[in-house]
C-alpha positions in Angstrom: -102.8 -104.7 89.7 -99.3 -104.6 88.2 -97.8 -107.8 86.8 -94.5 -109.4 87.8 -91.6 -108.2 85.7 -88.8 -110.2 84.2 -85.9 -109.2 82.0 -85.8 -110.3 78.4 -82.2 -111.4 77.9 -83.4 -115.1 78.4 -86.4 -114.7 76.1 -86.5 -116.4 72.7 -87.1 -115.2 70.1 -85.6 -111.8 71.0 -88.2 -109.1 71.9 -87.7 -107.0 68.8 -88.8 -109.9 66.6 -92.1 -110.5 68.4 -95.6 -109.3 67.5 -98.9 -109.7 69.3 -100.0 -113.3 69.1 -96.5 -114.8 68.9 -95.2 -117.5 71.2 -92.0 -117.1 73.2 -90.0 -118.9 75.8 -88.5 -117.4 78.9 -85.7 -119.6 80.1 -82.3 -119.2 81.7 -82.0 -117.4 85.1 -85.1 -115.4 84.6 -87.2 -118.4 83.6 -86.0 -120.4 86.6 -86.8 -117.6 88.9 -90.2 -117.2 87.4 -91.1 -120.9 87.5 -89.3 -122.2 90.5 -89.1 -119.2 92.9 -92.1 -117.2 92.0 -94.0 -120.4 91.0 -95.8 -118.7 88.2 -98.0 -121.2 86.2 -100.2 -121.6 83.2 -103.0 -119.0 83.0 -101.1 -116.3 84.8 -99.8 -113.1 83.2 -96.3 -111.5 83.3 -94.5 -108.6 81.8 -91.2 -109.1 80.1 -89.1 -105.9 79.5 -85.9 -105.2 77.7 -84.7 -102.5 80.1 -84.9 -99.8 77.4 -88.7 -99.2 77.4 -90.1 -102.2 75.6 -92.7 -104.1 77.6 -94.3 -107.4 76.5 -97.5 -108.3 78.3 -97.7 -112.1 78.2 -100.0 -114.9 79.2 -98.3 -118.1 80.4 -99.4 -121.1 78.4 -97.1 -123.6 80.0 -94.6 -123.8 82.8 -91.9 -126.3 84.0 -89.2 -126.0 86.6 -86.9 -123.9 84.5 -88.9 -122.0 81.9 -92.2 -120.4 80.9 -94.0 -120.7 77.6 -95.6 -117.4 76.8 -98.2 -115.9 74.4 -97.6 -112.2 73.6 -100.9 -110.4 74.2 -99.7 -106.7 74.2 -96.6 -104.8 73.2 -96.0 -101.4 74.8 -93.1 -99.0 74.0 -92.8 -96.7 76.9 -91.3 -93.2 76.7 -88.2 -92.5 78.7 -88.7 -90.3 81.8 -88.3 -86.5 81.2 -86.0 -85.0 82.3 -83.2 -87.6 82.3 -81.8 -87.7 85.8 -78.3 -88.9 86.4 -77.3 -89.9 89.9 -73.6 -89.3 90.7 -73.2 -91.5 93.8 -70.0 -91.4 95.8 -68.6 -94.8 96.9 -69.7 -95.3 100.5 -69.0 -97.8 103.2 -71.5 -100.3 104.6 -73.3 -100.8 101.4 -74.9 -97.4 101.6 -74.0 -96.6 98.0 -75.8 -99.8 96.9 -78.8 -98.7 99.0 -78.8 -95.4 97.1 -78.7 -97.2 93.7 -81.6 -99.4 94.8 -84.0 -96.7 96.0 -83.2 -94.3 93.2 -83.9 -97.0 90.7 -87.2 -97.6 92.3 -88.0 -93.9 92.2 -87.0 -93.5 88.6 -83.3 -92.6 88.0 -82.0 -93.0 84.5 -78.2 -93.4 84.9 -75.8 -93.8 87.7 -72.2 -92.7 87.8 -70.0 -94.2 90.6 -67.8 -91.4 92.1 -64.4 -92.1 93.7 -64.5 -88.9 95.8 -61.6 -87.8 97.9 -63.2 -88.6 101.3 -64.6 -92.0 100.2 -63.3 -94.8 102.3 -64.2 -97.4 99.7 -61.9 -97.6 96.7 -62.5 -99.3 93.3 -59.2 -100.2 91.7 -58.5 -102.8 89.0 -60.6 -105.9 89.3 -62.4 -104.4 92.2 -63.8 -101.7 89.9 -65.3 -104.3 87.6 -66.7 -106.2 90.5 -68.2 -103.1 92.1 -69.8 -101.9 88.9 -71.2 -105.4 88.3 -72.7 -105.4 91.8 -74.4 -102.1 91.2 -75.8 -103.3 87.9 -77.3 -106.3 89.7 -78.8 -104.0 92.3 -80.3 -101.8 89.6 -81.7 -104.8 87.7 -83.4 -106.2 90.8 -84.8 -102.9 91.8 -86.2 -102.2 88.3 -88.0 -105.5 88.4 -89.3 -105.0 91.9 -90.7 -101.6 90.9 -92.1 -102.9 87.6 -90.0 -100.6 85.5 -89.5 -101.1 81.7 -86.2 -99.2 82.0 -83.1 -100.4 83.9 -80.6 -97.6 84.7 -77.2 -97.7 83.1 -74.3 -98.0 85.5 -71.3 -96.0 84.1 -67.6 -96.6 84.8 -66.3 -95.1 88.0 -65.0 -91.5 87.9 -62.6 -89.6 90.0 -63.2 -86.0 90.9 -61.3 -84.5 87.9 -63.1 -86.8 85.5 -66.4 -85.8 87.2 -65.6 -82.1 86.8 -64.9 -82.6 83.1 -68.2 -84.4 82.7 -70.1 -81.7 84.6 -68.5 -79.0 82.4 -69.7 -80.9 79.3 -73.2 -81.3 80.8 -73.6 -77.6 81.6 -72.3 -76.5 78.2 -75.1 -78.6 76.7 -77.7 -76.7 78.8 -78.0 -79.4 81.5 -77.8 -78.7 85.2 -75.8 -80.3 88.0 -76.8 -80.1 91.7 -74.4 -80.9 94.5 -76.3 -82.1 97.6 -74.4 -80.2 100.3 -75.2 -79.8 104.0 -73.7 -76.2 104.0 -75.8 -75.0 101.0 -77.8 -71.9 101.6 -80.5 -72.5 99.0 -82.9 -75.4 98.9 -83.3 -77.7 95.9 -87.0 -76.6 95.7 -86.0 -73.0 95.4 -83.4 -73.7 92.8 -85.8 -75.8 90.8 -88.3 -73.0 90.8 -85.6 -70.6 89.6 -84.6 -73.0 86.8 -88.2 -73.5 85.7 -88.8 -69.7 85.7 -85.8 -69.3 83.4 -86.8 -72.0 80.9 -89.4 -71.8 78.2 -92.9 -72.9 79.3 -91.5 -73.7 82.8 -90.0 -77.0 81.8 -86.9 -78.4 83.4 -83.7 -78.9 81.4 -83.5 -82.2 79.5 -80.7 -83.6 81.7 -80.1 -83.1 85.4 -77.3 -84.5 87.5 -77.5 -85.1 91.2 -74.1 -85.3 92.9 -74.1 -87.1 96.3 -71.0 -87.3 98.5 -69.8 -90.1 100.8 -70.7 -90.4 104.5 -67.9 -87.9 105.4 -69.3 -85.3 103.1 -67.8 -83.5 100.0 -64.6 -81.7 100.7 -64.2 -78.0 100.1 -61.7 -78.4 97.3 -64.0 -80.8 95.4 -67.0 -78.6 96.0 -65.1 -75.6 94.6 -64.0 -77.7 91.6 -67.5 -78.7 90.8 -69.0 -75.2 91.3 -66.3 -73.8 89.0 -67.5 -75.9 86.1 -71.1 -75.0 86.6 -72.6 -77.1 89.3 -74.8 -75.6 92.0 -74.9 -76.6 95.6 -78.3 -77.3 97.0 -79.8 -78.2 100.4 -82.4 -80.8 101.2 -83.8 -79.4 104.4 -82.6 -78.7 108.0 -81.5 -82.3 108.7 -78.3 -83.9 107.4 -79.1 -87.0 105.3 -77.1 -90.1 104.8 -75.3 -90.8 101.5 -77.9 -93.5 100.9 -80.9 -91.2 101.1 -79.9 -87.8 99.9 -80.2 -88.8 96.2 -83.6 -90.4 96.7 -85.0 -87.2 98.3 -83.6 -85.0 95.6 -84.8 -87.3 92.8 -88.3 -87.3 94.3 -88.4 -83.5 94.4 -87.2 -83.3 90.7 -89.8 -85.9 89.5 -92.5 -84.0 91.4 -91.4 -80.7 89.9 -91.5 -82.3 86.4 -95.1 -83.4 87.1 -94.5 -87.1 87.4 -96.6 -87.3 90.6 
C-alpha cells in the first residue's frame, strides 16, 4: 500500500541534509494538514518528497495539532520519467484548463506551459497572469501528492502563439518532437509514435515530447499552420472530439504506454 505524501518545504532540517536514522519535523501548512486534517499519528508512516525526485520514507514518532515528528527510515532518489513530456495547455473557460493540469499531473506530465491561444476566451494579463500561474501550481502540487508522485510538474510562464512557435522551433532543432492535438488531423498519435520509434535508434522515443492542446473552440488554421511550419505535427486521438480538459490526458497516456511505462 502506498503511503500518504507531503511536500518538504515545511520540513526541518531540509531534505538534502538528512540521512537514514535522522529526526525531522514537518510543520507549517503541510504539518497542519497531516496532523489535523489527515489525523496522522505516532506509529504511522508517511513519505515526504521534494518535488524533484527525492523521497523520504518516515515513521511518525510524535504528532500534535500542527506538526509531525519524524524518523527517516529510507531515502529514495527516483529517476525522472523518460521521455520528458511537456503539456502546452491552452487557457480554457470553466476551469477545464485546471482539470487538464490535474489529470496530466496524476498520469505523469513533467512540465506545463500555459498557452494564450487566439481562440481562448480566458486571458491572463498583468496580475491575472501571476494569479493564474499560481493557481495552476497549486493544482499540480495537490495532484502530485494525491497520486503519490515524488516529482511536481513545473508550471512555466504563459506564452502567446508567437512565443510558442519559437519554443517549438527550438525543441525540434534539439531533436525533440511536438504534437498538436487536432480534430482535423488525418494521422493518429499511435501511428505517429510508431513512425517516430522506427526512425530512432533502438526504437526509443525522443528525450522530449511536447503535447499542444487548444481551447474549447479548437486551434485556428493560422496557429496550426504556424506551429506546423516550425516542425510540429498534427495528430488525432480517435474518431471522437475530446474536450480541452481530456485531450492531453489521452495523448499523455498513449506516450507513456509507448515508452513502456505501463
